[in-house]
N, CA, C and O atoms as CSV, one atom per row, in Angstrom:
chain,resi,resn,atom,element,x,y,z
A,1,MET,N,N,-8.104,-5.943,-7.697
A,1,MET,CA,C,-7.080,-4.946,-7.090
A,1,MET,C,C,-6.837,-4.012,-8.533
A,1,MET,O,O,-7.003,-2.793,-8.517
A,2,CYS,N,N,-6.500,-4.617,-9.539
A,2,CYS,CA,C,-6.121,-3.934,-10.312
A,2,CYS,C,C,-7.495,-2.510,-10.948
A,2,CYS,O,O,-7.481,-1.281,-11.005
A,3,ASP,N,N,-8.419,-3.508,-11.277
A,3,ASP,CA,C,-9.669,-2.802,-11.381
A,3,ASP,C,C,-10.073,-1.276,-11.013
A,3,ASP,O,O,-10.734,-0.434,-11.621
A,4,ASN,N,N,-9.181,-1.265,-9.352
A,4,ASN,CA,C,-10.020,-0.090,-8.524
A,4,ASN,C,C,-8.677,0.940,-9.014
A,4,ASN,O,O,-8.885,2.126,-9.268
A,5,PHE,N,N,-7.637,0.483,-9.085
A,5,PHE,CA,C,-6.827,1.586,-9.537
A,5,PHE,C,C,-6.244,2.001,-10.726
A,5,PHE,O,O,-6.019,1.092,-11.525
A,6,PHE,N,N,-5.943,3.105,-11.056
A,6,PHE,CA,C,-5.382,4.104,-12.147
A,6,PHE,C,C,-3.818,3.454,-12.049
A,6,PHE,O,O,-3.249,3.645,-10.973
A,7,VAL,N,N,-3.161,2.783,-12.977
A,7,VAL,CA,C,-2.114,2.372,-13.064
A,7,VAL,C,C,-1.705,2.079,-14.550
A,7,VAL,O,O,-2.087,1.113,-15.211
A,8,SER,N,N,-0.687,3.286,-15.045
A,8,SER,CA,C,-0.548,3.676,-16.849
A,8,SER,C,C,0.565,2.330,-17.091
A,8,SER,O,O,1.004,1.825,-16.058
A,9,ASP,N,N,0.935,1.859,-18.165
A,9,ASP,CA,C,1.704,0.500,-18.570
A,9,ASP,C,C,2.921,1.305,-17.997
A,9,ASP,O,O,3.860,0.530,-18.178
A,10,GLU,N,N,3.316,2.199,-17.528
A,10,GLU,CA,C,5.152,2.196,-17.117
A,10,GLU,C,C,4.674,1.509,-15.543
A,10,GLU,O,O,3.670,1.512,-14.830
A,11,SER,N,N,5.733,1.074,-15.524
A,11,SER,CA,C,5.945,0.864,-13.564
A,11,SER,C,C,5.650,1.698,-12.816
A,11,SER,O,O,5.361,2.846,-13.156
A,12,LEU,N,N,5.666,1.283,-11.676
A,12,LEU,CA,C,5.695,2.742,-10.337
A,12,LEU,C,C,7.155,2.260,-10.223
A,12,LEU,O,O,7.647,1.164,-10.493
A,13,GLU,N,N,7.656,3.285,-9.792
A,13,GLU,CA,C,8.998,3.240,-9.133
A,13,GLU,C,C,8.776,3.149,-7.908
A,13,GLU,O,O,7.646,3.463,-7.535
A,14,GLY,N,N,9.958,2.609,-6.706
A,14,GLY,CA,C,9.904,2.349,-5.313
A,14,GLY,C,C,9.315,3.538,-4.176
A,14,GLY,O,O,8.697,3.399,-3.120
A,15,GLY,N,N,9.789,4.715,-4.880
A,15,GLY,CA,C,9.554,5.297,-4.182
A,15,GLY,C,C,8.786,6.342,-4.181
A,15,GLY,O,O,8.789,7.289,-3.394
A,16,LEU,N,N,7.930,6.089,-5.352
A,16,LEU,CA,C,6.653,7.061,-5.821
A,16,LEU,C,C,5.862,7.219,-4.811
A,16,LEU,O,O,5.316,6.290,-4.217
A,17,SER,N,N,5.683,9.016,-4.411
A,17,SER,CA,C,4.123,8.489,-4.014
A,17,SER,C,C,3.337,7.896,-3.906
A,17,SER,O,O,2.588,8.749,-4.383
A,18,LEU,N,N,2.623,7.030,-3.673
A,18,LEU,CA,C,1.028,6.973,-4.656
A,18,LEU,C,C,-0.066,7.833,-4.145
A,18,LEU,O,O,-1.168,7.858,-4.692
A,19,THR,N,N,0.246,8.574,-3.047
A,19,THR,CA,C,-1.285,9.305,-3.625
A,19,THR,C,C,-0.696,10.520,-3.903
A,19,THR,O,O,-1.515,11.189,-4.533
A,20,ASP,N,N,0.672,11.326,-3.679
A,20,ASP,CA,C,0.599,12.398,-4.681
A,20,ASP,C,C,1.155,12.239,-6.221
A,20,ASP,O,O,1.508,13.114,-7.012
A,21,SER,N,N,1.111,10.963,-6.348
A,21,SER,CA,C,0.693,10.865,-8.340
A,21,SER,C,C,-0.789,10.287,-8.515
A,21,SER,O,O,-1.254,9.677,-9.477
A,22,GLY,N,N,-1.341,10.619,-7.421
A,22,GLY,CA,C,-2.784,10.626,-8.137
A,22,GLY,C,C,-3.220,8.815,-7.859
A,22,GLY,O,O,-4.388,8.491,-7.643
A,23,THR,N,N,-2.149,7.851,-7.909
A,23,THR,CA,C,-2.643,6.405,-8.052
A,23,THR,C,C,-3.457,6.120,-7.017
A,23,THR,O,O,-4.401,5.564,-7.578
A,24,ILE,N,N,-3.651,6.142,-6.077
A,24,ILE,CA,C,-4.719,6.257,-4.868
A,24,ILE,C,C,-5.026,7.955,-4.158
A,24,ILE,O,O,-4.526,9.077,-4.239
A,25,ASP,N,N,-6.048,7.344,-3.529
A,25,ASP,CA,C,-6.909,8.603,-2.737
A,25,ASP,C,C,-7.132,7.917,-1.559
A,25,ASP,O,O,-6.974,6.725,-1.297
A,26,SER,N,N,-7.539,8.876,-0.858
A,26,SER,CA,C,-7.985,8.392,0.390
A,26,SER,C,C,-8.803,7.541,0.961
A,26,SER,O,O,-8.836,7.175,2.136
A,27,THR,N,N,-9.701,7.134,-0.254
A,27,THR,CA,C,-10.550,5.880,0.174
A,27,THR,C,C,-9.178,4.525,-0.507
A,27,THR,O,O,-8.648,3.669,0.201
A,28,GLY,N,N,-8.983,4.690,-1.650
A,28,GLY,CA,C,-8.168,3.950,-2.189
A,28,GLY,C,C,-7.212,3.590,-0.848
A,28,GLY,O,O,-7.056,2.417,-0.509
A,29,VAL,N,N,-6.611,4.659,-0.144
A,29,VAL,CA,C,-5.988,3.382,1.149
A,29,VAL,C,C,-6.775,2.470,1.808
A,29,VAL,O,O,-6.712,1.265,2.049
A,30,LEU,N,N,-7.368,3.178,1.986
A,30,LEU,CA,C,-8.527,1.987,2.735
A,30,LEU,C,C,-8.689,0.823,2.318
A,30,LEU,O,O,-8.737,-0.111,3.119
A,31,GLU,N,N,-8.824,0.604,0.788
A,31,GLU,CA,C,-8.899,-0.424,-0.261
A,31,GLU,C,C,-7.642,-1.092,0.056
A,31,GLU,O,O,-7.671,-2.234,0.513
A,32,LEU,N,N,-6.377,-0.394,-0.175
A,32,LEU,CA,C,-5.420,-1.526,-0.332
A,32,LEU,C,C,-4.713,-1.667,0.951
A,32,LEU,O,O,-3.618,-2.208,1.111
A,33,VAL,N,N,-5.506,-1.085,1.909
A,33,VAL,CA,C,-5.362,-1.717,4.073
A,33,VAL,C,C,-6.247,-2.962,3.419
A,33,VAL,O,O,-5.754,-3.494,2.424
A,34,LEU,N,N,-7.295,-3.376,3.822
A,34,LEU,CA,C,-8.641,-4.376,3.453
A,34,LEU,C,C,-7.517,-5.264,2.406
A,34,LEU,O,O,-6.992,-6.343,2.679
A,35,PHE,N,N,-7.367,-4.579,1.342
A,35,PHE,CA,C,-6.343,-5.702,0.318
A,35,PHE,C,C,-4.775,-6.381,0.599
A,35,PHE,O,O,-4.297,-7.251,-0.129
A,36,LEU,N,N,-4.193,-5.897,1.607
A,36,LEU,CA,C,-2.955,-6.264,2.639
A,36,LEU,C,C,-4.072,-7.220,3.475
A,36,LEU,O,O,-3.881,-8.434,3.416
A,37,GLU,N,N,-4.973,-6.836,4.079
A,37,GLU,CA,C,-4.616,-8.002,5.336
A,37,GLU,C,C,-5.509,-9.003,4.966
A,37,GLU,O,O,-5.660,-9.879,5.817
A,38,GLU,N,N,-6.160,-9.122,3.905
A,38,GLU,CA,C,-6.825,-10.916,3.340
A,38,GLU,C,C,-5.822,-11.376,2.068
A,38,GLU,O,O,-5.922,-12.484,1.541
A,39,THR,N,N,-4.640,-10.156,1.567
A,39,THR,CA,C,-4.089,-11.215,0.403
A,39,THR,C,C,-2.815,-11.505,1.731
A,39,THR,O,O,-2.408,-12.651,1.543
A,40,PHE,N,N,-2.319,-11.080,2.561
A,40,PHE,CA,C,-1.277,-11.555,3.214
A,40,PHE,C,C,-1.391,-11.993,4.475
A,40,PHE,O,O,-0.408,-12.524,4.992
A,41,VAL,N,N,-2.748,-11.838,5.292
A,41,VAL,CA,C,-2.885,-12.281,6.150
A,41,VAL,C,C,-2.551,-11.392,7.123
A,41,VAL,O,O,-2.222,-11.955,8.167
A,42,ILE,N,N,-2.524,-10.436,7.149
A,42,ILE,CA,C,-1.964,-9.693,8.568
A,42,ILE,C,C,-2.928,-8.654,9.134
A,42,ILE,O,O,-4.053,-8.553,8.644
A,43,SER,N,N,-2.550,-7.909,10.104
A,43,SER,CA,C,-3.977,-6.840,10.483
A,43,SER,C,C,-2.967,-5.434,10.965
A,43,SER,O,O,-2.104,-5.201,11.811
A,44,ILE,N,N,-3.627,-4.745,9.928
A,44,ILE,CA,C,-3.122,-3.126,9.914
A,44,ILE,C,C,-3.972,-2.085,11.157
A,44,ILE,O,O,-5.066,-1.547,10.991
A,45,PRO,N,N,-3.135,-2.011,12.348
A,45,PRO,CA,C,-4.082,-1.131,12.971
A,45,PRO,C,C,-4.120,0.328,12.557
A,45,PRO,O,O,-3.083,0.729,12.029
A,46,ASP,N,N,-4.884,1.003,12.661
A,46,ASP,CA,C,-5.392,2.323,12.426
A,46,ASP,C,C,-4.490,3.000,12.957
A,46,ASP,O,O,-4.515,3.917,12.136
A,47,ASP,N,N,-3.520,3.367,13.835
A,47,ASP,CA,C,-2.566,3.990,14.021
A,47,ASP,C,C,-1.338,3.887,13.413
A,47,ASP,O,O,-0.324,4.426,13.857
A,48,GLN,N,N,-1.407,2.913,11.961
A,48,GLN,CA,C,-0.096,2.420,11.350
A,48,GLN,C,C,-0.948,2.933,9.997
A,48,GLN,O,O,-0.155,3.034,9.061
A,49,ILE,N,N,-2.049,3.219,9.677
A,49,ILE,CA,C,-2.218,3.458,8.512
A,49,ILE,C,C,-1.642,5.057,7.922
A,49,ILE,O,O,-2.470,5.891,7.557
A,50,VAL,N,N,-0.421,5.296,7.890
A,50,VAL,CA,C,0.405,6.123,7.690
A,50,VAL,C,C,1.419,6.119,6.381
A,50,VAL,O,O,2.134,5.184,6.021
A,51,PRO,N,N,1.283,7.420,5.770
A,51,PRO,CA,C,2.155,7.250,4.663
A,51,PRO,C,C,3.854,6.154,5.089
A,51,PRO,O,O,4.261,5.212,4.410
A,52,ASP,N,N,4.304,6.535,5.975
A,52,ASP,CA,C,6.158,6.066,6.280
A,52,ASP,C,C,5.530,4.287,6.277
A,52,ASP,O,O,6.345,3.413,5.981
A,53,ASN,N,N,4.241,3.930,6.581
A,53,ASN,CA,C,3.803,2.364,6.154
A,53,ASN,C,C,3.605,1.735,4.460
A,53,ASN,O,O,3.893,0.697,3.864
A,54,LEU,N,N,2.765,3.394,4.052
A,54,LEU,CA,C,1.704,3.143,2.645
A,54,LEU,C,C,1.969,3.842,1.276
A,54,LEU,O,O,1.361,3.662,0.221
A,55,ASP,N,N,2.904,4.590,1.503
A,55,ASP,CA,C,2.256,5.392,0.614
A,55,ASP,C,C,3.336,4.862,-0.750
A,55,ASP,O,O,2.862,4.982,-1.879
A,56,THR,N,N,4.509,4.389,-0.635
A,56,THR,CA,C,5.141,4.143,-1.322
A,56,THR,C,C,5.304,2.597,-1.767
A,56,THR,O,O,4.909,1.873,-0.853
A,57,ILE,N,N,5.717,1.940,-2.773
A,57,ILE,CA,C,6.093,0.582,-2.877
A,57,ILE,C,C,7.274,0.222,-1.829
A,57,ILE,O,O,7.339,-0.958,-1.485
A,58,ASP,N,N,7.699,0.637,-1.586
A,58,ASP,CA,C,9.214,0.664,-0.808
A,58,ASP,C,C,8.420,0.442,0.411
A,58,ASP,O,O,8.501,-0.587,1.081
A,59,ASN,N,N,7.728,1.336,0.651
A,59,ASN,CA,C,7.571,1.431,2.372
A,59,ASN,C,C,6.395,0.258,2.734
A,59,ASN,O,O,6.071,-0.207,3.827
A,60,LEU,N,N,5.838,-0.059,1.221
A,60,LEU,CA,C,4.330,-1.336,1.627
A,60,LEU,C,C,5.352,-2.400,1.577
A,60,LEU,O,O,4.784,-3.218,2.301
A,61,VAL,N,N,6.440,-2.956,1.239
A,61,VAL,CA,C,7.382,-3.755,1.239
A,61,VAL,C,C,7.837,-4.229,2.413
A,61,VAL,O,O,7.765,-5.352,2.912
A,62,ARG,N,N,8.449,-2.940,2.891
A,62,ARG,CA,C,8.734,-2.998,4.075
A,62,ARG,C,C,8.081,-3.202,5.737
A,62,ARG,O,O,8.559,-3.674,6.768
A,63,TYR,N,N,6.924,-2.663,5.429
A,63,TYR,CA,C,5.631,-3.010,5.834
A,63,TYR,C,C,5.709,-4.338,6.633
A,63,TYR,O,O,6.149,-4.714,7.719
A,64,ILE,N,N,4.823,-5.062,5.155
A,64,ILE,CA,C,4.299,-6.159,4.893
A,64,ILE,C,C,5.362,-7.142,5.512
A,64,ILE,O,O,4.943,-7.825,6.446
A,65,ARG,N,N,6.605,-7.308,5.154
A,65,ARG,CA,C,7.601,-7.974,5.399
A,65,ARG,C,C,7.531,-8.061,7.103
A,65,ARG,O,O,7.378,-9.031,7.845
A,66,SER,N,N,7.714,-6.596,7.389
A,66,SER,CA,C,7.245,-6.193,9.237
A,66,SER,C,C,6.641,-7.127,9.968
A,66,SER,O,O,7.123,-7.848,10.842
A,67,ALA,N,N,5.105,-7.046,9.382
A,67,ALA,CA,C,3.694,-7.569,9.640
A,67,ALA,C,C,3.656,-8.873,9.664
A,67,ALA,O,O,2.821,-9.665,10.100
A,68,ARG,N,N,4.879,-9.026,9.032
A,68,ARG,CA,C,4.607,-10.913,8.586
A,68,ARG,C,C,5.805,-11.706,9.620
A,68,ARG,O,O,5.736,-12.886,9.965
A,69,GLY,N,N,6.876,-10.754,9.996
A,69,GLY,CA,C,7.781,-11.267,10.716
A,69,GLY,C,C,9.031,-11.416,10.265
A,69,GLY,O,O,10.043,-11.502,10.961
A,70,ASP,N,N,8.966,-11.445,9.178
A,70,ASP,CA,C,9.734,-11.985,7.527
A,70,ASP,C,C,10.905,-10.971,7.729
A,70,ASP,O,O,11.796,-11.015,6.880
A,71,GLY,N,N,11.040,-9.896,8.929
A,71,GLY,CA,C,12.465,-9.146,9.033
A,71,GLY,C,C,12.780,-7.563,8.127
A,71,GLY,O,O,13.874,-7.006,8.219
């Protein structure tokens, strides 16, 4: 996964938009979805591939926990 995205040595802030910051583009979002589905054994329906779920680290954590039933 790290080979596919540009991330500087600085850590990403939880609320930083991954798309607005240029960390990922539209193709990267699809790669991210595949990575999340395989890594966390979840299914992400097309209608849930939206910024509110996937555009920040905070949103990703919240979405994955919800999808896994972790609260």
